[in-house]
N, C-alpha and C positions, 0 to 999 in steps of 0.2 A: 504494499500499499504506500510506503514512503516513496519508492521509485516512481509509482504512477503519479503521486502528488507532485513530485519534483519535475515531472514532464508535463504537468497540466498548466492551465491559465493562471493559477494562483501559486506558482512555484515559489516566488519571493516570500510569500507569507508563511510557507511551510519550511523554508530552508533552515532556520535557526533550530526549530524543534527537531527536524530530521537529523541535524548534526549532533544534537544533544543525545538523541536516541542511539546513534551509531557509536558514540564515544562511551556510552554507558556499559557496554559489554562486548568483548571481542567476538562473541557469537552474533551479535547484532550486525557488526561490520561485515563478517564473513557472509551472512545471509543477504546483506544489502548488495555486496559485490556479485553474488550469484544471480540475484534478481536483476541487477543492472546488465549483466551479460545476456540474460534472457531477453531483456527489453531491446538491447542492441541487435540481437539476432532477428527478432521479429521486425524491427524497424528496417534493417538493412535489406530485408527481403523485398521492400518496395522501392527504396531509393537510397542513394548514398548521401550521408549528411554533409552539408557544406560547412566545414569547420571554421572557415574564415569569418562566418557570420554569427558564430556562436558566442554567447555571453560567458564571461569567466565563471560565473556561478548562478544558479545551481548547475549540476552536471547534466547537460542536455545532449543526447545522442541522436535522436531522430524524432520527427513529429509523424505520428501515424494516425490512422483513422479511428473513429470511436468504436467501430466493430473490432478492430484489431486490439484496441486497448481493453475491451471487455474480454476478449479471448485470453489476453495476457493475464489479467486479474484472475480469471477462472483457473488458468494454468498454475498460477502461484498458489491459489487456494488448494488445489489438488496436491501440490508438493507439500504444503504445510500439513495437511491432514494425513498424508501418507507417510510422513516422517522421512522422506527421501531427499536426495540432493541431486539435481540435474544440471549439468554444465553444457552450455552451447558456446560456440566460438564467438568471441567478441567481434565487433565491427573491425575491419582491417585497419582503419586509420585511427590514430591517437585522438582522444578527446580530452577536454579540460575537465579535471576533477575539482580542483579548487585552486585559486590563485592566492594562496596564503602560506606563510612559512610553516615548515614541519620541524619540530624540535625533539631532541632526545633527552634533554635534561641530565639527570645523574646516571642514567642507565642507557646502554646501547639500545637501538631500536631499528627494526626492519619494517619497511612499508612497501607496498606495491602501488605504483602509479597506474593511472587508468589505461595506459598503453600496454601494460604487462611488465614494464621494467621494474626492477627491485632496487631500492636504495636502503643500504644499511648504514645508519648513522652511528658513529662513535659516541661515547658519553659527551654531553655538553656541546652538541653540534646542531646546526640549523641549516636547512636548505629551503629554497623557495622555487616552486615550479612555475613556469610561464609558458604553457602550451597555447600557441596562437593559430593553429591550423596549418602552419607552414614548417615550423621547427618545433622540437620538443626541447625547450630551454630550461635549465636548472641553474640556479645561483647558489653556490656554497657560501653562506654568510659567516659561519663559525665552524671551527673544529675540522673534522674529516669525515669522509663517507666513502663507501664502496658502491659502485654503480654496476649492476648487471642489466645490460641494455637489451630490450626486446628488438628483434630485427624488424626494420621498417625503412627501406631504402628511400622511400618518398618523403620521409620526414626526419631529417638529421637530428641526432641527440647531442645537444651542446651543453657542456658544463662551464659556467663562468666562475672563476676563483681569483680574487685579486685582480691583476691586470692581464690575465691570460684566459683564453677560451680553449676548452678540450672538446674536440669533435670526435665522437665514437663511430666506429664502422661495424656495429653489431658485436659487442665485446664486454669484458669485465675489467674494471680498473678502479684504483683508489686515487682520491684527491685529498690533500691535506693542506690547510693553511698553517704556516709556520711563522714564528716571530720574525724571521728574516726574509720570508717570501712564501713559497709553496712547493709541494712535491706532487708528482703524478707517477703512480706505480702501475705498470701493466701486469694484468693477470692473464688475460686471454684476448687475442684479436689484435687490432691496431687502433691507435688514436693519433690525432694530429693536434699539436699544441701551438697556439699562435696568440698574438696580441689582438684584442678586439679591433675590428676595422675602423671604429671611430677614434682610436687612440692616436692615429697619425704616425705611429712608429713604423719604420720600414725594416722588416725583419723576416727572414725565412722561417717557414713553418717547420717545426720539429716533429718528426714522425717516430712514434715509439712502437715497438713490438713486444711480444711476450718476454718477460724476464728483464725488462729495462725500466729504469727509473730516471725521471727528469727532476732535478733540483734547481729551482729558480730563486736567486737572491738578488739584492740590489746591484751586486757587482757582476754576476755572471750566471750562465745557464750551463749545467753539467749533466750529461747523460752517463749513468753508471749502471753495471749489473745490479740486479736486486741482491742484497746480502744473502749468503747461503744459509744463514740462521733462520730465514723466513721460510717456513715450510707450509704445505697444504695450501698453495696459492689459489687454487681454484675452488676452495671451500666457500660456499655461499650460504648465508643465513636466510631462511625463508619464514615469513609470517605464515599464518594458516593459509595454505595454498592448495588448489586441486592437484591430486596426484598426477593427472595428465599433463599439467604444465611443468611440473618438476621433471617428469620423464622427457618432455619435449626439450627442455633446456639441456639436460644430460646428453641426449642423443645428438646435440649439435657439437658436443665437446668430446665425448667418449668414442673409442674405436669400435666397440661392440654394443649395438643398440639394445634397449629394453623395450619389450612389447607388453601389451595388456591382453590376456586371453579373453577378457570380458570388457567391452567398452564401458559398461556401467561402473567399473572400478575407478574409472578416471575422475569421478566426482568426489571421491574420498578426500578429506582435507588432511594434510600432513604439515608439520611444522618442525623445524630444526635446522642444523648446520650440516650440509651435504657436500661431499667432494664429488663434483659433477664429472671429473675426468675418469674416475674409477667406477665405471658402470657396474662391474661385477660386485664390488663392495656395496654400492648404493642399492642394487637389486636385493641383496641379502638384507640390508638394513630395512628397506621398505617391506620386504616380506615378513620380517620378524615383527615390525611395528603394527602391521595391518592383519597379521594372522593369515597370510597368504602362502600358497605353495610356489616354489621357484623352480623353473625348468630351464635347462641349458641345452639347446640343440646344436651348439657349435657355432651358429651364425647369429644368434641373439639370445638374450635372457627374456624369459616370458613369466610374468606374474599371473597366476590363476587363483581362483577361489579354492580354499582347502576343501578336501572331501568332507562330507557331512560326518560329524562324529569324531573328526580328528582333533 
């Protein structure tokens, strides 16, 4: 009902109450995200949203007819009474969730942006998203954060920190503000680090690949290997996330894919820190956590429902 209200003509009136409800319980936020995904899917069946015309808040994905809204509301009621969880693919383009800072305060915090990207904030860190329909822009205001970027070639993912911009090419990387400048540490993929176009500085773009770190100070820019003491670089912290999305992320990085023997398993929510490059270990971890059976046919790991009574 909150999703339907936030897509209705009185969205502004309901926005504050909806935010309060979402923040009251992690289960509320998870339910809201699943319902938002369902709404995106039903709306995208009729037309593609024009993101450049969308307001920063509340989160609008697509306007659909009254009949489709009624069908959506009935579908949500069926899910609620059945106690199940159904995940449909979100619309292909990123959409604005909120144009407001996201803070971690004294404890680290992992959040998922509306485009599917995950931001893990270190303690006492703040980021501010600015999705405008053309680029997915994030400003690191304080501290440090790890960005696990959802693939979307049509909408670049750009992090601004200090006087530099970091443009990702579907990747995982860390950005930290330091007393003397900032650092960018590559986990997976490629990023390009440059000064913002409006700065007026003439400087070549620095391209970083896996295992490299850029240190920027007032005096110099230095690219060095990531220290050997930093291990498990590809480990990613997930807030409550559908199993299907975690597997999708892992299959982009691991050499041997993970499959689901039953598509319905993909809606199960999982939370934790996962090494996405070790798909074998991840498959075992997920099987144990969800009480699933694991099969290895040589070409892929497959998670299936455990036999009845096991």
